[in-house]
Structure formats: C-alpha cells, structure tokens
C-alpha positions as CSV (number, residue, x, y, z in Angstrom):
1,M,138.2,101.7,144.6
2,T,141.4,101.7,142.7
3,K,141.6,102.0,138.9
4,D,142.8,98.4,138.7
5,Q,139.9,97.2,140.8
6,L,137.4,99.1,138.6
7,L,138.9,97.7,135.4
8,S,138.8,94.2,136.8
9,L,135.2,94.5,138.0
10,W,134.1,95.5,134.5
11,N,136.6,93.4,132.6
12,A,137.6,96.8,131.1
13,D,140.3,98.3,129.0
14,N,140.9,101.5,126.9
15,W,141.0,103.7,130.0
16,E,141.2,107.3,128.9
17,V,141.4,110.4,131.1
18,M,140.7,113.6,129.2
19,S,139.8,117.1,130.1
20,C,136.2,116.4,129.3
21,G,135.9,113.2,131.4
22,V,136.9,109.6,131.8
23,Y,136.1,106.8,129.3
24,F,136.6,103.1,129.3
25,T,135.4,100.0,127.5
26,A,133.8,97.1,129.5
27,H,133.5,93.6,128.2
28,R,130.4,91.7,129.2
29,A,129.0,88.6,127.7
30,D,131.2,89.0,124.6
31,K,129.9,92.5,124.0
32,E,131.6,95.9,124.3
33,L,130.0,98.4,126.6
34,H,131.4,101.9,126.4
35,I,131.3,103.7,129.8
36,N,131.4,107.5,129.4
37,C,131.9,109.6,132.5
38,N,131.5,113.1,131.1
39,D,132.9,116.1,133.1
40,Y,134.3,113.9,135.9
41,T,137.9,113.5,137.0
42,E,139.6,110.2,137.5
43,A,139.5,110.7,141.3
44,E,135.8,111.4,141.2
45,I,135.1,108.2,139.1
46,L,137.1,106.0,141.4
47,A,135.3,107.5,144.5
48,M,131.9,106.7,143.1
49,P,130.3,104.1,145.5
50,F,127.9,102.4,143.0
51,W,130.2,100.6,140.6
52,E,129.8,97.1,142.1
53,R,126.1,97.4,142.4
54,L,125.8,98.7,138.8
55,A,127.8,95.8,137.5
56,Q,125.5,93.4,139.5
57,E,122.2,95.0,138.5
58,L,123.0,96.1,134.9
59,D,121.1,93.2,133.3
60,E,118.0,94.0,135.3
61,L,118.3,97.7,134.4
62,D,118.7,96.8,130.8
63,R,115.5,94.6,131.0
64,Q,113.6,97.4,132.6
65,A,114.8,99.9,130.0
66,H,113.6,97.6,127.2
67,E,110.2,97.3,128.9
68,I,109.9,101.1,129.0
69,L,111.0,101.5,125.4
70,Q,108.5,98.8,124.3
71,K,105.6,100.7,126.1
72,E,106.6,104.0,124.5
73,F,107.0,102.4,121.0
74,P,104.5,99.5,121.1
75,D,104.5,99.0,117.3
76,D,108.3,98.8,117.0
77,E,109.3,95.1,116.7
78,D,113.0,95.9,117.0
79,I,112.9,97.1,120.6
80,P,113.7,93.7,122.2
81,D,116.8,93.4,120.0
82,L,118.3,96.8,120.7
83,P,121.8,96.3,122.0
84,L,123.0,98.2,125.0
85,T,126.2,99.9,123.8
86,D,126.9,102.7,126.3
87,I,126.5,103.8,129.9
88,T,126.8,107.6,130.3
89,I,127.3,109.3,133.6
90,D,127.2,113.0,132.9
91,K,127.3,116.0,135.1
92,S,127.9,118.4,132.2
93,G,124.2,118.8,131.5
94,C,124.2,117.0,128.2
95,Y,122.3,113.9,129.3
96,G,121.4,114.6,132.9
97,T,123.0,112.2,135.4
98,F,122.8,108.7,134.1
99,S,121.7,107.0,130.9
100,L,121.7,103.6,129.2
101,C,122.3,104.1,125.5
102,Y,121.2,101.7,122.7
103,D,122.2,101.3,119.1
104,T,119.2,101.9,116.9
105,G,121.1,101.8,113.7
106,D,121.5,104.5,111.1
107,A,118.9,107.2,111.1
108,P,116.8,107.5,107.9
C-alpha cells in the first residue's frame, strides 16, 4: 500500500514520521482518531497487510471493547459513552502489540 492509499482509506492527515514511529490522524464519522505506530518505520507501516480489514471492522472491534469494559466495570454508567480516540500499534513494549484507546476524561 502506498502512503496516499493509506491516507485515503482512513481519510487521514497529519502524517508524521519520527525516530520513535509513525503517526497520523484519521477522520471517521466526524471524529478524529489518532493512529500511533510506535517504533515502526514508514516502510513497515505501509507493508502491514491489515489496514483495509481494520478500517472495515473497527466499529465492531469498538463495540466488543465496550462490552468488555462494561463487564469489567459493571457499575460504571459512562462506559457506553467512552469515545474511541486512538489506535496504538506498538512494538516497543509500551502497550504490547495493538490497543484501542478511550478518553475517560481527567483523572481525579
């Protein structure tokens, strides 16, 4: 996949290549989604075979993540409203391999 194809697939901008990874902002359903590819090179990101599938199945993954969160925190009424803000693909060891990240607001 080329950079332009990836940006088009995700309706993305703000492509940044840094020594610590590749970062861009996707726009889906009038929301920004920050995609963080930590410790990857641009060539590695563009060679990843799953971008189209992830774009197609992201809503279902988000739904499943909300279900898991609700089971783990059954008394938290805010779980259904947590917005998906980031996707992190990380090989540096910080988060593991893949994570969906949600904005829970300011910590008390």
